[in-house]
N, C-alpha and C positions, 0 to 999 in steps of 0.2 A: 499591544498584547494581541495574540492569535489563538484563535479557538478551532480545534480540528475535531470533527464528529464522523466517526465512521459507521458503515452499515454495509449489510450484505452478506455477512457470514452466516455459516449454519452447517448442518450435518448432511452430507452426500456420500455417494458411495464412488469408489474408485472408477475413473473415466469420466467422471461427470465434470461440469463447468459451474462456475461461480463467478459472480462481478461483485467487486468491492468497490465502494463509493467513499470519498472522504470530503466532507462540507467543510471549508476553510472561512473564517472571519477574516476583515481586515482589507485596506486598500491597496495592498502591496502585493496580492496574490502572483499576479502575472510577472512580476519581478524576481521571483524566487523559485528554486528548485524544490521538489516535492518528492518525497520517497516512501517506499512502503517498506517495513520490516517485519520481521516475525520471531515470535519466542516459542519454542517448544519446551515442555516441561523437562528441566534438568539440563536445558542448553541454554549457550548466550544467543542475544537477541542478534539478529544479521538483517542485513539489507538484501532485500530480494530485488527491487527494483526503484530506479528513480529517473526522472524527467526534468529537463531545464524548464526555466520559466516560459520559454516560447514554447516548448514542447518539442522543438525540432533535435534535442539530444537525448538518449535514455541510455540507461545501464539496467544489465541484468546479470543476477547472480548465475553462475553455470548450471547450478541445478534446477532452475526454472527457463533457461533461455530456450526458445522455440515454443514454449506452453503458456508462459505468462505474457500479457502485454498491459504497459502502462501507457496511460493518455490523461490528457487534463482538458478542461473546457473552462478558460479564462474568462468567459463570460458568464458562468455560474458559479466561478470560485471553487470548482470541483476537480478531484483528481480521481481516477479510475485503476481498478487491478482489475484486468480479465484473465481468470484463470482457467484453462482447459486442460484436459487430460490428467486431472488430479490424481495424486497418487497418496497413500496412507502417510508417507514421511512428509507430505505437506501440510499434516496435523498441526496447528500453533495457533496462537494468539496474533493477529495481525494488526499493525500499529502504521498509523499515517504520521508522518514526520514532514518538519520543515525547520529551518534555521533562519535567524534573524542575528546579524553582526553585532547589533546592540544589545540584544536580549538573550541569546543563545537559542537552544534547542526548544522545540513544542512537538509534543506528542499528544495523539488523540489517545482515547480511553481504552481503545483495542476493540477488537471482534473477533470472536472463535470461528476458526474453521476447523470442522473434524472431517476427516475422509476415512471411511470405513473400507475395509477389504472385501 
């Protein structure tokens, strides 16, 4: 079992920054990729960033590339999403995600990010 707990969301103005954190339970954290997804009202959930277990490989959606940075601290079982130059279209609930071959997908409870124009 893996538990994921996000924090760091909030209400900001366009151009501001936020840093999301996701604390994960479990002894195999460093062996598994982690991702950040988001879901805006009426839209599909989409992956915005992902990082490999070691942290050496990352993926970014085109819409956030150059503005968001994903990182992880394997000593603290935590993954971060630094979001800069936020835009109103970044408004969504942000979810932390990981996957285990034996037990499937794990999601956090989500944290709301609202960007006002």
